[in-house]
C-alpha positions in Angstrom: -56.6 124.6 10.6 -55.9 122.4 7.7 -58.7 119.7 7.2 -56.5 117.5 5.3 -54.6 114.7 7.0 -50.9 114.4 6.4 -49.9 111.3 4.3 -48.2 108.8 6.5 -44.7 107.7 5.2 -44.6 103.9 5.6 -41.1 102.3 6.0 -39.8 100.9 2.8 -38.0 97.6 2.7 -35.0 97.6 0.5 -33.8 94.5 -1.1 -30.4 93.4 0.3 -27.5 94.1 -2.0 -25.4 91.0 -2.6 -21.7 91.5 -2.2 -19.6 90.8 -5.2 -18.1 87.4 -4.9 -14.4 87.3 -4.4 -12.4 84.8 -6.1 -9.4 83.4 -4.0 -6.0 83.4 -5.7 -5.4 80.0 -7.2 -2.5 78.5 -9.2 -4.8 75.8 -10.5 -5.1 75.9 -14.4 -8.5 74.3 -14.5 -9.9 77.5 -12.7 -8.7 79.6 -15.6 -10.0 77.4 -18.3 -13.6 77.8 -17.5 -14.4 81.0 -15.3 -18.2 80.9 -16.0 -18.6 77.2 -15.0 -19.7 76.4 -11.5 -17.8 73.8 -9.5 -19.4 70.4 -9.4 -20.1 69.0 -5.9 -19.0 65.5 -5.4 -20.5 65.3 -1.9 -23.1 62.8 -2.9 -21.0 60.7 -5.1 -19.6 57.6 -3.7 -16.4 55.9 -4.6 -17.9 52.9 -6.2 -16.2 50.1 -8.3 -17.7 49.6 -11.7 -20.1 46.7 -12.4 -18.5 43.5 -13.2 -18.5 42.8 -17.0 -21.0 40.1 -16.8 -23.4 42.1 -14.6 -23.2 45.3 -17.0 -24.0 43.0 -20.0 -27.0 41.4 -18.1 -28.3 45.0 -17.1 -27.8 46.2 -20.7 -29.6 43.2 -22.2 -32.4 43.7 -19.8 -32.8 47.4 -20.6 -32.7 46.7 -24.3 -35.3 44.1 -24.0 -37.5 46.5 -22.0 -37.0 49.3 -24.5 -37.9 46.9 -27.5 -40.9 45.2 -25.7 -42.5 48.4 -24.3 -42.1 50.3 -27.5 -40.1 53.2 -26.3 -37.8 54.9 -23.8 -40.4 56.4 -21.4 -42.4 53.3 -21.0 -39.2 51.1 -20.6 -37.8 53.5 -18.0 -41.2 53.7 -16.1 -41.4 49.8 -16.2 -37.6 49.3 -15.0 -38.1 51.9 -12.2 -41.3 50.3 -10.8 
């Protein structure tokens, strides 16, 4: 009798092979313009009206003042977001 034990062949997990994505037929010219670009997801974007001119000016003035007072962008952003 052979004194050596037979090697046990363990099952090998194979990585699943991803199927090639299929592109539906489209007549839209924007799809042909940038084939490598991913589509943007507008799910989280809300249809909002822009700020009123006075509010936008006030927000810009506050941002500029924080930038000049704090001495840089990172410090101003930290201050404005706190």
